[in-house]
PADRENRO-527758 format. One record per residue: residue in one letter; x, y, z of N, C-alpha, C, O in turn. Coordinates in steps of 0.05 Angstrom, whole numbers, plus 5000, padded with zeros to 4 digits. Each point is the difference from the previous one (the first is absolute). Example, Ala and Ser with C-alpha at 12.3 -4.5 7.8 and 13.67 -1.06 7.14 Angstrom:
a526448865156498250245000501850245000502150005013s497250214973501650245001498550225014501050225004
***
This chain:
x358151632599502450035016500450295008499550184984x501349875041500550285008502450015018500749815014x500550424986502350065017499450255017497750085001x504350035011499650255015502550174999502249914995x497350355008502250205000501549985026498950025022x503849964976501649995025501950245001501350045021x499050114957501750245001499050204979499249924978x500950335029499350224982502450195000500950095021x500249974955502450164998499750234980498849974979x502450255029500150244982502950074996501649985018x499050114957502650114994499650284990499750054976x500350145042499450284992502050114980499350144982x503349795022502150084982501149764985500949815012x498950204962501049774984502949945007501750185001x498949565003502749925006500749995029502049885008x496550265009500650015029498449785014498449864988x502050125038498949775015496950015002498850214997x500149565008497149985003499150095027501650005019x495950084983498850085025497649835006498050014984x502049835037497749835006497650165010500450195015x497249744976497650135008498149805013500049774993x498450335026498149825013497549974983498649795001x500750414984497649994982500350214979501750185002x496649804978500150194978497250024987498649804999x500750444992497450034986500650054971501550194993x497449644990500550024971497650134986497749995010x502950134967497850114983500249874972502249944990x495550034998499949874973501850164981499850254999x501849614986501750124980502550135011501550134985x499149835041502350125012501649795015498949805010x503750244991501849835015500050065030498350165009x503649735005500350055029500650295004501850114987x496850035031500550285005503050065006501249875018x499950324968502850105004502149804991502450055003x496849724986502049804991501450104975498750094980x504049915020501750094977499250284991499950064977x499550115042499250284994502450174994499850204985x502549735025502550154995502149824989499949755002x502250374986502349854990502450184999499750244999x502749645001502450154996500949964971501049784993x498750424991500849994972503150024999501250165014x500049684969502950024996500750264988498350144988x504349945014500950264991499350064971499350224992x500949574991499650044971497149964992499350044977x498949895042497249964994498450264996500250185017x498349834962498350234995497149925008498849834987x500250305033497249945009498750275007500950145017x497049924968498550255003497749965020498149864993x502150255031497949965020497450134992497949935011x502250274972497550134991498649844977497750044995x503849794992499049844978501249725002501749934983x497649915037501449755005499549794978497749974991x504449905001499849774981501349765014502350025010x496449754990501349765012502649944987500350004976x501749945041502749934991500849735011498949905020x503049974967501149755009501350035028501050225006x498849575009501250015027503050054999501250095020x500149874957502950044998500750305001502350075003x495650104996500550295001500050115029500450245004x499249585015499750085028501949835018501149804991x499250295033501549855020498349765008497950035013x503049734980498549755008502049795007502450014994x496649795020501749775008500949844977502049865002x496650154976500849844976502850074992501549834990x499350435013502750094993501750065024502549974998x496350125024501650115022499249865026498350105015x502949674991499349845023500650155027498849945020x503050264979500750145024497550145012500050065024x498050004960497650135010498649835022498750125017x501749624982498749835020501050045028498849925020x503550224983501150065026498650245014500550055023x497850084962498550235011497349915010498749824989x500450315032497349965011498450264998501050215010x496749784978498450244997497349975014499049785003x499950445005497450005013498550264991500950225005x496849744982498450224989497650045018498649805006x500850445001497650075015498150144981500550234992x497449645000498250124979498450235011499150174984x500549855042498550235011501650264998498850214994x503749775011501750244999501650034974501150214994x498949574991501650004975503050005004501550094983x499449805040502850015007501249724997498749795003x503950214991501649754998502450025018501250215002x499449575011502449975016501749784987499049784995x503550285001501849814986502449945019501450185008x498949564998502149915019501949814986499349854982x503250155028502049804992501349895025501250165015x498449594991501149875024499250155025501650045018x495850044983498950135023500650305002499050135018x502549974963500750295001498450154979499849924977x498950305033498450164982501850154980501850145009x497749824965501750144980498450224986501250184987x496149815015498450214987497149985011499149785005x499650454997497250005008498850264991501350214998x496149784995498650244992497649944984499249774997x499550444993497649974984500749954971501650144988x497149665000500749924973498950194979500749984977x497550205031498950194981501350285004499150204988x502849825030501450255004502650004984501749835003x498750374980502450014982502649995015501949864991x498350285031502550005016500549725012502349914999x495749975012500349745012500649794978501649815005x497150214972500649824978502950024991501249804993x499850445007502950044993501849875021502149884993x497150135032501649885021500049694997502149875005x495650024987500049714996501849924976501449805001x498550364978501749954977502950015008501649834991x499250375025502750025010500849765016502249894998x496050025019500649765018500449754983501849855006x496550114974500349774983502550014983501349804995x499450444996502450044984502549925017501849874991x498250235034502249945018500149705007502249885001x495550005003499949725008500849814978501549815004x497650254971500549824978502750064987501149824988x499950425014502650064989500150004969497950054987x504449895002500350004971498449794985499750004976x499249815039498649774989497750084982499449874980x499350365027497550074985500550224979498250084987x504350015010500750184978499050295003499650134980x499949965045499250275003497750025020498749815007x500750445001498050055020497249934989499250104979x499349735036497349944991498050225006500750205013x496949774978497950215005497549865009499049824987x500050275036497549895010497650114984499750244999x498749584989497950104982497349875008499949795013x498050354980497349925004498250154981500850204989x496849705007498150144982497249915008499549775006x498650424994497249935008498949784982500250014975x498749785038498749784985502049814987499149824985x503450205021502049834987501349825021500550085023x499949664969501449815017502449894985499949964976x502250005039502549904988500149705002502049895010x495949974981500049715001501649894976500250144979x500849625024501649884978498349974975501150024977x496349935026498349954977498550254991498149984984x502750255026498650254991500350044970498350134988x503949775001500550054971498049844983499850054976x498849765035498249834984497350144994499150004978x499850135043497450144996499450155025501049945022x497250264976499150155025498649805019500350045025x498449764965498649815018502149835015499649955024x502549964962502049855014501650165020501049905020x499250364975501450185020498649985027501350035020x496149924980498449995025499649725010498549965020x502749844968499649725009501449965027502050135007x496949695009501249925026501449734996499349854982x502850105034501549764997499649815024499850095023x499949654970499449805020502049774997500549914977x500549985045501749775000498949795018499250055023x500749714967499149765015502449885015501949904987x498050105039502349905015500549704996502349915004x495749944988500449714994501849974976501649814999x498250374982501749994976502950075008501949884990x498450315028502750075010501349765014502349944996x496149925020501049765014500749784980501949855005x496650134973500749804980502750064988501649824995x498950444999502650084990502249945020502149904993x497450165033502049945021500749705000502349925002x495649914995500549715001501749914976501749825003x497950314975501549924976502950085001501849854992x498850395020502850095000501449945026502450045002x496149875019501249935025500950245016501949985016x496950254980500750245015497650165007497949994985x502250165036497850185008499850234981502150114992x495549975000499650224983498150205014497649945002x503550285007498350205013498050124980500850104980x496649885026498050114981500250304996498950114981x502650035037500450284996501450064973499750214989x501849595002501450034974498050084977500850134981x496749785022498150034978498450265002498550064982x501850095040498950275002497150014993499150194986x499349625024497249984993498350185019500850055023x496950034967498250155017498649825020499550075023x499949684968498649815018501449734999500849904979x499449975044500949735003497749835009498550085018x501249684970497749835005501049735010502049894991x496550005029500449735010497549844995497850114995x502449625006497749824999499349904972498049874997x503750194983499549914973502049784992502149985012x497349874967501949824989502150154984499550224991x502949675007502150144984499150054972498849834987x501750415003499850084972497150024990499750054976x498349935041497350034990499650294989498350044982x503250155028499750284991500650034971499250204987x502449625001500650024972497649964982500150064976x497749835035497649964985497950225004497849984991x503050235023498150225006499750204978498250175001x503549834979499950214979497249984986499249794991x499550445008497350034988497849875017497749974991x502949955034498049895017499350205022501650175007x495949805003499150175022501149895027499849775005x501450415010501249935026498850195021499650244994x499849665030499150185021502150005023501149795007x499350455004501750035024498350155020499550244997x499649625023498150125018497550064984498949834987x500250435015497650084985500850154975498450144987x504249855005501050144976500049804976501249795002x497550294977500049844975502450084984500650234996x500849564994502450044984499949834975498349824998x503550224984500249834976502949964994501650185001x499149574992502849944994500950154975498749994979x503650145023501150154977502249854985499849964976x502349975039502249864987501849895022500250115022x501249674972502049895018502450195001500650144980x500949865042502250185004502749874992500949815013x500350294966502749914992502050125019500050245006x501849605004502050095019502650084988501049884981x500150345030502550124989502249975021499649885021x502850224973502349985018499650125028501549955018x496450224985499550115027499649785021500750035023x498149754968499549785019502549845008499949845018x502350224969502549875007501150125026501849885013x497350364995501150145022498849915026497650005004x504149925015499249935027499250255015501750185003x495849855005499150255013501350055028500050225010x501249575001501450035026502950084998501150145017x500249774961502950054997500750194978502350094998x495749984985500550174976502149884981501550154987x498649585012501849874982498449824981497949895008x503150074968498849814981500949725008502449934997x495849905012500849745009498449774988500849775003x496950284985498449794987499150104972498850214999x501949654981499150084972497149904997499549804987x498750355024497249915001498849954972498849794996x501450404985498949954974501149744987498549854988x504150115015501249764988499049755014499649804987x500050215039499049775015497249944992499249764997x499150445000497349964991499949864973498549814995x503250294987500149894973500949715000498949834986x503250125030501149735001498149795012499849784990x498750305030498349815015497149994991498649805003x500550434986497150024993499550074971497750004991x504350074994499750064972498950274994499250064977x500850125043499150284996501550175021501349905017x498450364980501450195019497950165015500550245006x497249645000497850155012499649935030500449765007x499050445009499249955028498050225007500650235002x496949685002497950195007498450094976500549924977x497550245029498150094979499250295006499750085023x499850074955498850265002497049984998499049834985x499650335031497150015000499050284995501150195010x496749834974498650264998498050015023498749815007x501150435005498050045021497450104987500050194985x497849675020497550054986497750115018497950074990x502649945036498050115018501450125024502349945007x496350245007501050125024499849805023498349835000x503550205020499849845024502550005017502050114992x497849785031502149995019501249725002498649805000x504050185001501549755002501750025025501350205005x498749585011501749995024501149725003499449824985x502450155034501149745006497849805006498250065016x501849714971497949815003497850014979498349824999x501650394985498050024979500249764982502249924992x495549965001499949764984500650074971499250204989x502249624998500650014971498649774987500649775006x497650294975498549784987499950044970500450224990x499249564996499950004971498349774990499749964976
***
C-alpha cells in the first residue's frame, strides 16, 4: 500500500503559524530544515542559548496554553533569516531573528499582543543544533524526528464526531493521502519511504490541548484528545519518523511501507 505527500509544512517559530512549502531536502539524522528553530520562552523560563537543554513545551508560548497565538500569521524567509508577524492583516513586527535588536522587538510585540495572559515579557530564543520540538525532551534523536499525519485518519475522526477537523490543528510536517485510516499507527519500528528518503517509524503522536484550538478562529471549539479517546481508545493522531537518508520530498512524493 502506498500514499502520497499532499502538504509540506514548516513551523520556524514554535507556537506560531505553519508555512507551506513546495518541496524540501532532508538529511539523514535531521528534521525539516528550520523547523522549530526558534521559540518564545516565557518570562520565568531559564534557557541558556550557549548550553541548550530540552525543556517541556509548557516553558514556551504554545497553543496548548495560549490559544490567542492562533490569531497571528507568521512568515519566515530562511535565505534572509527574517520573520514577518501579522495580526488580521496588520504587520506587528518584522526583522531578522538572529539580530538582538529585532529579537527584542518581537518580544515586545508578543508581550503587547498577549497582555497579562503570559505573565511577563517573553524572550525569543534559539541555539545552534537545537530544535524546540515537543519530543525534544525524550532524546536527541527524537528532537530531529519529522511528523506525519494521515488525512484518512483525520476524516475518520470527523465522521465520528460529526464535525470538520482542520488538519492544521495537528501542526504536522507532512500530510498524506491515499492510505487507509490509522495504518500509520503500525509504522513504529518499521521502514518507511517518502520519495527517495528512507525513514523509520519512531512513535505515535499523543495529542495535547493545542489541537483543541481552531486555527481559523483562535478559539477552543473541539476537545480533540477527549474525542480520540472516546471513539478510538487512544489520544494519538499521526506518527514521528526518523530520517535515515538524504533526499528531496515534494508534493506527490510516494509514501510506501
